[in-house]
Structure formats: C-alpha cells, structure tokens
MIRO-77700 format. One record per residue (C-alpha): residue number from 1; x, y, z. Coordinates in nm, 3 decimals, m for minus. Layout:
<bavo><num>NUM</num><x>X</x><y>Y</y><z>Z</z></bavo>
...
% end
This chain:
<bavo><num>1</num><x>m6.093</x><y>5.645</y><z>18.003</z></bavo>
<bavo><num>2</num><x>m6.287</x><y>5.699</y><z>17.680</z></bavo>
<bavo><num>3</num><x>m6.299</x><y>5.330</y><z>17.594</z></bavo>
<bavo><num>4</num><x>m6.463</x><y>5.231</y><z>17.920</z></bavo>
<bavo><num>5</num><x>m6.731</x><y>5.499</y><z>17.886</z></bavo>
<bavo><num>6</num><x>m6.811</x><y>5.406</y><z>17.527</z></bavo>
<bavo><num>7</num><x>m6.823</x><y>5.037</y><z>17.620</z></bavo>
<bavo><num>8</num><x>m7.058</x><y>5.115</y><z>17.910</z></bavo>
<bavo><num>9</num><x>m7.295</x><y>5.299</y><z>17.677</z></bavo>
<bavo><num>10</num><x>m7.293</x><y>5.018</y><z>17.419</z></bavo>
<bavo><num>11</num><x>m7.345</x><y>4.741</y><z>17.675</z></bavo>
<bavo><num>12</num><x>m7.623</x><y>4.925</y><z>17.859</z></bavo>
<bavo><num>13</num><x>m7.803</x><y>4.995</y><z>17.534</z></bavo>
<bavo><num>14</num><x>m7.779</x><y>4.644</y><z>17.397</z></bavo>
<bavo><num>15</num><x>m7.871</x><y>4.456</y><z>17.717</z></bavo>
<bavo><num>16</num><x>m8.157</x><y>4.663</y><z>17.856</z></bavo>
<bavo><num>17</num><x>m8.296</x><y>4.825</y><z>17.542</z></bavo>
<bavo><num>18</num><x>m8.249</x><y>5.159</y><z>17.720</z></bavo>
<bavo><num>19</num><x>m8.168</x><y>5.470</y><z>17.523</z></bavo>
<bavo><num>20</num><x>m7.839</x><y>5.615</y><z>17.640</z></bavo>
<bavo><num>21</num><x>m7.775</x><y>5.987</y><z>17.607</z></bavo>
<bavo><num>22</num><x>m7.404</x><y>6.040</y><z>17.540</z></bavo>
<bavo><num>23</num><x>m7.244</x><y>6.383</y><z>17.566</z></bavo>
<bavo><num>24</num><x>m6.892</x><y>6.480</y><z>17.479</z></bavo>
<bavo><num>25</num><x>m6.710</x><y>6.658</y><z>17.760</z></bavo>
<bavo><num>26</num><x>m6.388</x><y>6.856</y><z>17.778</z></bavo>
<bavo><num>27</num><x>m6.174</x><y>6.852</y><z>18.092</z></bavo>
<bavo><num>28</num><x>m5.900</x><y>7.094</y><z>18.189</z></bavo>
<bavo><num>29</num><x>m5.714</x><y>7.179</y><z>18.508</z></bavo>
<bavo><num>30</num><x>m5.779</x><y>7.509</y><z>18.682</z></bavo>
<bavo><num>31</num><x>m5.560</x><y>7.552</y><z>18.991</z></bavo>
<bavo><num>32</num><x>m5.676</x><y>7.280</y><z>19.232</z></bavo>
<bavo><num>33</num><x>m5.992</x><y>7.190</y><z>19.035</z></bavo>
<bavo><num>34</num><x>m6.075</x><y>6.999</y><z>18.721</z></bavo>
<bavo><num>35</num><x>m6.317</x><y>7.199</y><z>18.510</z></bavo>
<bavo><num>36</num><x>m6.562</x><y>6.994</y><z>18.305</z></bavo>
<bavo><num>37</num><x>m6.719</x><y>7.162</y><z>18.005</z></bavo>
<bavo><num>38</num><x>m7.025</x><y>7.012</y><z>17.835</z></bavo>
<bavo><num>39</num><x>m7.051</x><y>7.203</y><z>17.504</z></bavo>
<bavo><num>40</num><x>m7.379</x><y>7.041</y><z>17.397</z></bavo>
<bavo><num>41</num><x>m7.550</x><y>7.194</y><z>17.702</z></bavo>
<bavo><num>42</num><x>m7.332</x><y>7.505</y><z>17.724</z></bavo>
<bavo><num>43</num><x>m7.255</x><y>7.377</y><z>18.074</z></bavo>
<bavo><num>44</num><x>m6.966</x><y>7.383</y><z>18.315</z></bavo>
<bavo><num>45</num><x>m6.909</x><y>7.188</y><z>18.636</z></bavo>
<bavo><num>46</num><x>m6.605</x><y>7.093</y><z>18.840</z></bavo>
<bavo><num>47</num><x>m6.439</x><y>6.810</y><z>19.029</z></bavo>
<bavo><num>48</num><x>m6.165</x><y>6.809</y><z>19.291</z></bavo>
<bavo><num>49</num><x>m6.013</x><y>6.473</y><z>19.194</z></bavo>
<bavo><num>50</num><x>m5.978</x><y>6.290</y><z>18.862</z></bavo>
<bavo><num>51</num><x>m6.191</x><y>6.005</y><z>18.999</z></bavo>
<bavo><num>52</num><x>m6.488</x><y>6.243</y><z>19.035</z></bavo>
<bavo><num>53</num><x>m6.485</x><y>6.376</y><z>18.679</z></bavo>
<bavo><num>54</num><x>m6.713</x><y>6.121</y><z>18.514</z></bavo>
<bavo><num>55</num><x>m6.964</x><y>6.122</y><z>18.802</z></bavo>
<bavo><num>56</num><x>m6.981</x><y>6.502</y><z>18.813</z></bavo>
<bavo><num>57</num><x>m7.028</x><y>6.524</y><z>18.435</z></bavo>
<bavo><num>58</num><x>m7.299</x><y>6.256</y><z>18.432</z></bavo>
<bavo><num>59</num><x>m7.479</x><y>6.420</y><z>18.726</z></bavo>
<bavo><num>60</num><x>m7.475</x><y>6.761</y><z>18.557</z></bavo>
<bavo><num>61</num><x>m7.608</x><y>6.615</y><z>18.231</z></bavo>
<bavo><num>62</num><x>m7.880</x><y>6.413</y><z>18.408</z></bavo>
<bavo><num>63</num><x>m8.009</x><y>6.713</y><z>18.601</z></bavo>
<bavo><num>64</num><x>m7.987</x><y>6.948</y><z>18.302</z></bavo>
<bavo><num>65</num><x>m8.174</x><y>6.713</y><z>18.068</z></bavo>
<bavo><num>66</num><x>m8.413</x><y>6.565</y><z>18.325</z></bavo>
<bavo><num>67</num><x>m8.286</x><y>6.213</y><z>18.250</z></bavo>
<bavo><num>68</num><x>m8.213</x><y>5.930</y><z>18.493</z></bavo>
<bavo><num>69</num><x>m7.839</x><y>5.922</y><z>18.560</z></bavo>
<bavo><num>70</num><x>m7.817</x><y>5.557</y><z>18.454</z></bavo>
<bavo><num>71</num><x>m7.917</x><y>5.663</y><z>18.100</z></bavo>
<bavo><num>72</num><x>m7.634</x><y>5.917</y><z>18.073</z></bavo>
<bavo><num>73</num><x>m7.284</x><y>5.843</y><z>17.943</z></bavo>
<bavo><num>74</num><x>m6.994</x><y>6.071</y><z>17.862</z></bavo>
<bavo><num>75</num><x>m6.727</x><y>6.063</y><z>17.596</z></bavo>
<bavo><num>76</num><x>m6.411</x><y>6.259</y><z>17.668</z></bavo>
<bavo><num>77</num><x>m6.298</x><y>6.496</y><z>17.394</z></bavo>
<bavo><num>78</num><x>m5.931</x><y>6.477</y><z>17.305</z></bavo>
<bavo><num>79</num><x>m5.723</x><y>6.754</y><z>17.463</z></bavo>
<bavo><num>80</num><x>m5.673</x><y>7.061</y><z>17.246</z></bavo>
% end
C-alpha cells in the first residue's frame, strides 16, 4: 500500500509540477471500523472497509488544510 501512494506522489509532482502535500497516517481496527489517525493535524477519521482508508484520509487532510484533494497524498506509518 505504501509504495503505491509514494509512487503516486512522485509521479504527480514530476509530471504536473504540482506541489503534493504528503501526510503520514496511522490505521488501526476498532470493532467494525478502521480508525485513521493523522498526527500532523491531530486528526482522526474512520472508514468501514480497507478500500476506503486512503480516500477518507486524503479527504480529511484536504478539508483540514484547504487543499485540493488531488494535491494530497498519504504515507502509511508502520504498525506499532
């Protein structure tokens, strides 16, 4: 998962000259939800399915930083 996100950020930056804001996120299970912590923003959001994690994290970061979502990338922190 991490490799594809990092590659996305590098490719987007090099092709379009767009500045990509990358945040590290931590993900952990909480009952039926996946909790997504964004330490840089002291933020927390959630997803129901693993396939929603990246989108939910990017959406949270975009709204919190007033950035277009296509300029936001995430890097997943290794599990503790």
